[in-house]
MITOR-368309 format. One line per 5 residues: number of its first residue (from 1); their letters; for each residue x, y, z of N, C-alpha, C. Coordinates in nm, 2 decimals, padded with zeros to 4 digits. Example, Ala and Ser with C-alpha at 12.3 -4.5 7.8 and 13.67 -1.06 7.14 Angstrom:
2
1> AS> 01.32:-00.57:00.78:01.23:-00.45:00.78:01.32:-00.33:00.78  01.28:-00.22:00.71:01.37:-00.11:00.71:01.29:00.00:00.79
***
This chain:
144
1> MENVE> 02.77:-01.85:-00.67:02.68:-01.76:-00.59:02.70:-01.62:-00.62  02.80:-01.58:-00.69:02.82:-01.44:-00.72:02.72:-01.38:-00.81  02.66:-01.46:-00.89:02.55:-01.41:-00.99:02.42:-01.40:-00.93  02.40:-01.42:-00.80:02.27:-01.42:-00.74:02.24:-01.28:-00.70  02.12:-01.23:-00.76:02.07:-01.10:-00.73:02.01:-01.10:-00.59
6> RPVLA> 02.04:-01.01:-00.51:01.98:-00.99:-00.38:01.86:-00.90:-00.39  01.74:-00.96:-00.38:01.62:-00.88:-00.39:01.60:-00.79:-00.26  01.53:-00.68:-00.29:01.49:-00.59:-00.18:01.35:-00.64:-00.13  01.33:-00.63:00.00:01.21:-00.68:00.06:01.13:-00.55:00.10  01.00:-00.55:00.05:00.92:-00.44:00.08:00.78:-00.49:00.12
11> VDAVV> 00.69:-00.39:00.18:00.56:-00.42:00.22:00.47:-00.32:00.15  00.34:-00.35:00.13:00.24:-00.27:00.09:00.11:-00.29:00.17  00.05:-00.17:00.21:-00.07:-00.17:00.30:-00.20:-00.14:00.21  -00.28:-00.24:00.21:-00.41:-00.22:00.15:-00.52:-00.20:00.25  -00.56:-00.08:00.27:-00.65:-00.04:00.37:-00.79:-00.01:00.31
16> IATSR> -00.88:-00.09:00.35:-01.02:-00.08:00.29:-01.12:-00.03:00.39  -01.18:00.07:00.36:-01.28:00.15:00.46:-01.42:00.13:00.40  -01.51:00.08:00.49:-01.65:00.06:00.45:-01.74:00.14:00.55  -01.85:00.19:00.49:-01.95:00.25:00.57:-02.08:00.17:00.55  -02.13:00.13:00.66:-02.27:00.05:00.65:-02.38:00.16:00.65
21> VLFTT> -02.35:00.28:00.69:-02.45:00.39:00.68:-02.46:00.44:00.54  -02.34:00.47:00.48:-02.34:00.53:00.34:-02.34:00.42:00.23  -02.32:00.30:00.27:-02.31:00.19:00.17:-02.20:00.22:00.07  -02.08:00.26:00.12:-01.97:00.29:00.03:-01.84:00.21:00.08  -01.75:00.20:-00.01:-01.62:00.14:00.02:-01.51:00.23:-00.05
26> HVLFI> -01.41:00.25:00.03:-01.30:00.33:-00.02:-01.17:00.25:00.00  -01.07:00.28:-00.08:-00.93:00.22:-00.06:-00.84:00.34:-00.04  -00.73:00.32:00.04:-00.64:00.43:00.07:-00.52:00.41:-00.02  -00.50:00.52:-00.09:-00.38:00.52:-00.18:-00.29:00.65:-00.15  -00.17:00.65:-00.19:-00.08:00.76:-00.18:-00.04:00.80:-00.33
31> KRKYD> -00.01:00.92:-00.35:00.04:00.97:-00.48:00.20:00.97:-00.46  00.26:00.90:-00.54:00.41:00.89:-00.52:00.48:01.02:-00.55  00.57:01.06:-00.47:00.64:01.19:-00.48:00.77:01.17:-00.58  00.82:01.05:-00.59:00.94:01.03:-00.66:00.93:00.92:-00.76  01.02:00.92:-00.86:01.03:00.80:-00.95:01.08:00.68:-00.88
36> PFKDT> 01.04:00.56:-00.93:00.96:00.53:-01.05:00.81:00.56:-01.01  00.74:00.58:-01.12:00.59:00.61:-01.11:00.55:00.74:-01.04  00.64:00.84:-01.05:00.61:00.97:-00.99:00.48:01.01:-01.02  00.39:01.07:-00.93:00.26:01.12:-00.95:00.16:01.02:-00.99  00.19:00.89:-00.96:00.10:00.78:-00.98:00.05:00.73:-00.85
41> WAFPG> -00.08:00.68:-00.84:-00.13:00.63:-00.72:-00.07:00.49:-00.69  -00.04:00.47:-00.55:00.01:00.34:-00.51:-00.04:00.32:-00.37  -00.02:00.19:-00.32:-00.05:00.17:-00.18:00.06:00.22:-00.09  00.02:00.27:00.02:00.13:00.30:00.11:00.22:00.18:00.14  00.35:00.21:00.15:00.43:00.10:00.17:00.59:00.14:00.15
46> GHVDK> 00.67:00.04:00.16:00.82:00.07:00.14:00.90:-00.05:00.19  01.03:-00.02:00.21:01.13:-00.12:00.24:01.11:-00.16:00.39  01.15:-00.29:00.41:01.15:-00.34:00.55:01.29:-00.31:00.61  01.29:-00.26:00.73:01.42:-00.23:00.80:01.48:-00.36:00.85  01.61:-00.36:00.86:01.69:-00.48:00.91:01.63:-00.52:01.05
51> GERLE> 01.59:-00.64:01.07:01.54:-00.70:01.20:01.40:-00.67:01.22  01.33:-00.60:01.13:01.19:-00.56:01.15:01.10:-00.67:01.10  00.99:-00.70:01.18:00.89:-00.79:01.14:00.80:-00.72:01.03  00.75:-00.81:00.93:00.68:-00.76:00.82:00.56:-00.68:00.87  00.49:-00.73:00.97:00.37:-00.66:01.02:00.40:-00.52:01.08
56> DAVSR> 00.51:-00.52:01.15:00.55:-00.39:01.20:00.59:-00.29:01.09  00.66:-00.34:00.99:00.70:-00.26:00.87:00.58:-00.19:00.80  00.48:-00.28:00.78:00.36:-00.23:00.71:00.28:-00.12:00.79  00.27:-00.14:00.92:00.21:-00.05:01.01:00.30:00.08:01.01  00.43:00.07:01.02:00.52:00.19:01.03:00.50:00.27:00.89
61> ELEEE> 00.51:00.20:00.78:00.51:00.27:00.65:00.38:00.34:00.63  00.27:00.28:00.67:00.13:00.33:00.66:00.13:00.47:00.74  00.18:00.46:00.86:00.18:00.58:00.95:00.27:00.69:00.89  00.39:00.65:00.85:00.48:00.75:00.79:00.43:00.82:00.67  00.36:00.75:00.58:00.32:00.81:00.46:00.18:00.87:00.46
66> TGLKI> 00.09:00.83:00.55:-00.05:00.89:00.56:-00.08:00.94:00.70  -00.01:00.91:00.80:-00.05:00.96:00.94:-00.15:00.87:01.00  -00.20:00.77:00.93:-00.30:00.67:00.98:-00.23:00.56:01.06  -00.27:00.55:01.19:-00.21:00.45:01.28:-00.31:00.33:01.28  -00.25:00.21:01.24:-00.33:00.08:01.26:-00.23:-00.02:01.32
71> APEKF> -00.26:-00.09:01.42:-00.17:-00.18:01.49:-00.13:-00.29:01.40  -00.01:-00.34:01.40:00.04:-00.44:01.32:-00.05:-00.57:01.32  -00.11:-00.60:01.43:-00.19:-00.73:01.44:-00.32:-00.71:01.37  -00.35:-00.60:01.32:-00.48:-00.58:01.25:-00.47:-00.61:01.10  -00.34:-00.63:01.06:-00.32:-00.66:00.92:-00.31:-00.81:00.89
76> NQVGA> -00.37:-00.85:00.77:-00.36:-00.99:00.73:-00.28:-01.00:00.60  -00.20:-01.10:00.58:-00.12:-01.11:00.46:-00.20:-01.15:00.34  -00.19:-01.08:00.24:-00.25:-01.11:00.11:-00.17:-01.21:00.03  -00.04:-01.18:00.02:00.05:-01.26:-00.06:00.18:-01.19:-00.09  00.27:-01.26:-00.15:00.40:-01.20:-00.19:00.39:-01.18:-00.35
81> FAEPD> 00.45:-01.07:-00.38:00.45:-01.02:-00.53:00.60:-01.00:-00.57  00.64:-01.09:-00.67:00.78:-01.09:-00.69:00.82:-01.10:-00.84  00.73:-01.06:-00.92:00.77:-01.07:-01.07:00.91:-00.99:-01.08  01.00:-01.04:-01.16:01.13:-00.98:-01.17:01.12:-00.83:-01.22  01.03:-00.79:-01.30:01.03:-00.66:-01.35:00.92:-00.57:-01.29
86> RDPRG> 00.87:-00.61:-01.17:00.76:-00.52:-01.11:00.81:-00.39:-01.06  00.94:-00.38:-01.03:01.00:-00.25:-00.99:01.12:-00.22:-01.09  01.12:-00.11:-01.16:01.22:-00.08:-01.26:01.36:-00.05:-01.19  01.36:-00.03:-01.06:01.49:00.00:-00.99:01.56:-00.13:-00.96  01.50:-00.24:-00.98:01.57:-00.37:-00.94:01.47:-00.47:-00.88
91> RTVSV> 01.52:-00.59:-00.86:01.43:-00.70:-00.80:01.38:-00.66:-00.67  01.25:-00.64:-00.65:01.18:-00.61:-00.52:01.07:-00.71:-00.50  01.08:-00.77:-00.39:00.97:-00.86:-00.35:00.89:-00.79:-00.24  00.76:-00.78:-00.28:00.67:-00.70:-00.18:00.57:-00.80:-00.12  00.55:-00.79:00.01:00.45:-00.87:00.08:00.33:-00.77:00.11
96> AFRTF> 00.22:-00.80:00.05:00.11:-00.71:00.07:00.02:-00.76:00.19  -00.03:-00.66:00.26:-00.11:-00.68:00.38:-00.24:-00.61:00.36  -00.35:-00.66:00.41:-00.48:-00.60:00.40:-00.54:-00.58:00.54  -00.61:-00.46:00.55:-00.69:-00.45:00.68:-00.81:-00.38:00.64  -00.92:-00.40:00.72:-01.05:-00.33:00.70:-01.08:-00.24:00.82
101> IEYTD> -01.14:-00.13:00.79:-01.19:-00.03:00.89:-01.32:00.00:00.85  -01.41:00.04:00.96:-01.54:00.08:00.94:-01.55:00.22:00.98  -01.63:00.29:00.91:-01.66:00.44:00.95:-01.81:00.46:00.93  -01.85:00.56:00.99:-02.00:00.60:00.98:-02.02:00.70:00.86  -01.99:00.82:00.89:-02.02:00.92:00.79:-01.90:01.00:00.74
106> ELPKV> -01.77:00.98:00.80:-01.66:01.05:00.76:-01.54:00.95:00.76  -01.46:00.95:00.65:-01.34:00.87:00.65:-01.24:00.92:00.74  -01.15:00.83:00.79:-01.04:00.89:00.88:-00.95:00.99:00.79  -00.91:01.09:00.87:-00.82:01.19:00.81:-00.68:01.12:00.77  -00.63:01.15:00.65:-00.50:01.11:00.61:-00.43:01.23:00.54
111> EGADD> -00.31:01.23:00.54:-00.22:01.33:00.49:-00.09:01.28:00.43  -00.06:01.31:00.30:00.07:01.26:00.25:00.19:01.31:00.32  00.28:01.23:00.35:00.41:01.26:00.42:00.52:01.17:00.37  00.64:01.19:00.42:00.75:01.12:00.38:00.77:01.11:00.23  00.76:01.00:00.16:00.77:01.00:00.01:00.64:00.99:-00.05
116> AKEAR> 00.54:01.03:00.01:00.40:01.04:-00.04:00.37:01.18:-00.06  00.34:01.22:-00.19:00.31:01.36:-00.22:00.16:01.39:-00.17  00.08:01.29:-00.17:-00.06:01.31:-00.12:-00.11:01.17:-00.08  -00.21:01.17:00.01:-00.28:01.06:00.05:-00.43:01.08:00.03  -00.50:00.98:-00.02:-00.64:01.00:-00.05:-00.71:00.87:-00.05
121> WIQYP> -00.84:00.88:00.00:-00.93:00.76:-00.01:-01.00:00.78:-00.15  -00.99:00.66:-00.22:-01.06:00.66:-00.35:-01.16:00.55:-00.34  -01.28:00.59:-00.39:-01.40:00.50:-00.39:-01.37:00.38:-00.47  -01.42:00.27:-00.42:-01.41:00.14:-00.48:-01.54:00.09:-00.53  -01.56:00.03:-00.64:-01.45:-00.01:-00.73:-01.39:00.12:-00.80
126> LVDDV> -01.26:00.11:-00.84:-01.20:00.21:-00.91:-01.24:00.23:-01.05  -01.24:00.35:-01.10:-01.27:00.36:-01.24:-01.14:00.32:-01.32  -01.15:00.27:-01.44:-01.03:00.22:-01.51:-00.92:00.33:-01.54  -00.96:00.45:-01.54:-00.86:00.55:-01.57:-00.77:00.60:-01.45  -00.79:00.53:-01.33:-00.71:00.55:-01.22:-00.58:00.47:-01.23
131> ELAFD> -00.46:00.54:-01.26:-00.34:00.47:-01.29:-00.27:00.43:-01.16  -00.24:00.31:-01.15:-00.17:00.25:-01.03:-00.03:00.21:-01.06  00.06:00.24:-00.97:00.20:00.21:-00.99:00.23:00.06:-00.97  00.35:00.02:-01.01:00.39:-00.12:-01.00:00.29:-00.22:-01.04  00.26:-00.32:-00.96:00.16:-00.42:-00.99:00.04:-00.40:-00.89
136> HRLIL> 00.01:-00.28:-00.85:-00.09:-00.26:-00.75:-00.23:-00.29:-00.79  -00.26:-00.28:-00.92:-00.40:-00.32:-00.96:-00.42:-00.47:-00.94  -00.31:-00.55:-00.95:-00.32:-00.69:-00.93:-00.34:-00.72:-00.78  -00.26:-00.64:-00.70:-00.27:-00.66:-00.56:-00.41:-00.62:-00.51  -00.46:-00.51:-00.56:-00.60:-00.47:-00.52:-00.70:-00.58:-00.56
141> TLST> -00.69:-00.63:-00.68:-00.78:-00.73:-00.73:-00.78:-00.86:-00.63  -00.66:-00.89:-00.59:-00.65:-01.01:-00.50:-00.68:-00.98:-00.35  -00.69:-00.85:-00.32:-00.72:-00.80:-00.19:-00.87:-00.78:-00.16  -00.95:-00.77:-00.26:-01.09:-00.74:-00.24:-01.18:-00.85:-00.28
***
């Protein structure tokens, strides 16, 4: 058992905002402040604290990194992402969660904080030149 690598457990928040008035869809991203993938867009997320439920972790990470408060019960699990090389720092298993919010004419205010350099709503579908960190393009594809 000594050769067993202990993976890190993380969560990612896929927040999709739609406007029936403007007929638009946006997805919330943060610009990473630190390596790996510094200055690259990613979903808000991070490590799960000891004893913390996954739904609570995703809600907490979202608020810490963007200021956006969404109750844990509003998230639905998309799946677990666990490719051995998805994070260059070491084996990290991330459980992605999705939630939908509706807005009329103005998106909810967000601001980058904690380890997020910036938070921004990006119109969906994304243009191909939007570089996403980790395997977040795959997570986005499976979430929409």
